[in-house]
C-alpha positions in Angstrom: -101.7 -1.4 7.6 -98.6 0.1 9.5 -95.4 -1.9 9.5 -92.8 -1.2 12.0 -89.1 -2.3 11.8 -86.6 -1.8 14.6 -82.7 -1.6 14.5 -79.7 -0.4 16.4 -79.7 -3.1 19.0 -76.4 -4.9 19.9 -74.0 -5.8 22.6 -72.8 -2.9 25.0 -71.0 -2.8 28.5 -72.8 -1.5 31.4 -72.5 2.3 31.5 -72.9 2.4 27.6 -75.2 3.8 25.2 -77.4 2.5 22.3 -79.7 4.4 20.1 -82.6 2.2 18.8 -84.6 3.2 15.7 -88.1 2.3 14.4 -89.2 3.0 10.8 -92.7 3.0 10.2 -94.3 2.6 6.7 -97.4 1.2 4.7 -99.9 3.7 6.1 -100.4 7.3 7.1 -98.8 6.9 10.5 -99.3 10.5 11.6 -103.1 10.3 11.0 -103.8 6.9 11.8 -101.7 6.2 14.8 -101.6 8.5 17.8 -98.9 7.1 19.9 -95.6 5.2 19.5 -94.1 3.3 22.2 -91.1 1.1 23.1 -91.5 -2.1 24.9 -89.0 -4.7 26.2 -89.1 -8.4 27.0 -86.5 -10.2 28.8 -86.3 -14.0 28.9 -89.1 -15.5 31.1 -90.6 -12.2 31.8 -93.5 -10.1 30.7 -93.4 -7.6 28.0 -93.2 -4.1 29.7 -93.6 -0.6 28.7 -90.4 1.5 28.3 -91.3 4.8 26.7 -94.2 6.5 24.6 -94.5 9.6 22.6 -97.6 11.1 21.0 -97.2 12.0 17.6 -99.4 15.3 17.6 -98.0 17.2 20.6 -94.7 15.4 21.3 -95.7 14.4 24.9 -93.5 11.8 26.3 -93.7 9.4 29.1 -91.4 6.7 30.6 -91.4 3.8 32.8 -89.6 4.4 36.2 -86.6 2.2 35.2 -86.2 4.2 31.9 -86.9 8.0 33.4 -83.6 9.9 33.4 -81.7 7.4 31.3 -83.8 6.9 28.1 -85.0 9.5 25.8 -87.7 8.7 23.0 -88.1 11.2 20.2 -89.7 11.0 16.7 -89.2 12.4 13.3 -92.7 13.1 11.8 -91.9 13.6 8.3 -89.6 10.5 8.1 -91.9 8.3 10.3 -89.2 7.4 12.6 -89.2 7.0 16.2 -86.0 6.7 18.4 -85.1 5.5 21.8 -81.8 6.7 23.0 -80.6 4.8 25.9 -77.8 6.0 28.1 -76.1 4.5 31.5 -77.3 1.0 30.3 -77.4 -1.8 33.1 -77.3 -5.4 32.6 -81.0 -5.4 33.7 -81.8 -3.6 30.6 -80.9 -6.8 28.6 -84.1 -7.6 26.5 -85.6 -7.6 23.2 -86.9 -4.1 22.3 -89.9 -3.6 20.4 -91.6 -0.6 18.6 -95.2 -0.4 18.7 -98.1 1.9 17.6 -101.6 2.7 18.8 -104.6 4.8 17.9 -105.0 5.7 21.7 -103.1 8.5 23.3 -101.0 8.1 26.6 -100.9 4.4 26.3 -98.6 2.3 28.5 -100.4 -1.0 28.4 -99.1 -3.5 25.8 -102.6 -4.6 25.1 -103.5 -1.1 23.8 -101.1 -1.3 20.9 -102.2 -2.9 17.8 -99.1 -2.8 15.6 -95.7 -4.3 16.4 -92.2 -4.6 15.1 -90.2 -7.7 15.2 -87.8 -6.6 17.9 -84.2 -5.9 18.2 -81.9 -7.6 20.7 -80.1 -5.4 23.4 -77.5 -7.1 25.5 -75.7 -5.2 28.4 -72.7 -7.0 29.8 -71.5 -6.3 33.3 
């Protein structure tokens, strides 16, 4: 069973940057999980896809709101996934979750079987 732990959230002013980290442990992530993703959930809103990366070919994909501002990356030997967030906006305020799935190119939250506990990101105006 893969465990995921996020870190790096916090309070930042609009226009600032944050780097989120996700540490995966408890299993052979590179063999059992094909895709790692970042999702976010703001109060009273649905959990939404932000970015995803395939472990094996490094293919990345983003939501429209993240494209051009956020960058997802991974460190396979360390079983780490990162989300670099630049030019942050108040509407980026949410709890950010790291997730894993055996599927590839997955953007639907129901495709993901493993989730972290989340890290809060707050962007002030």
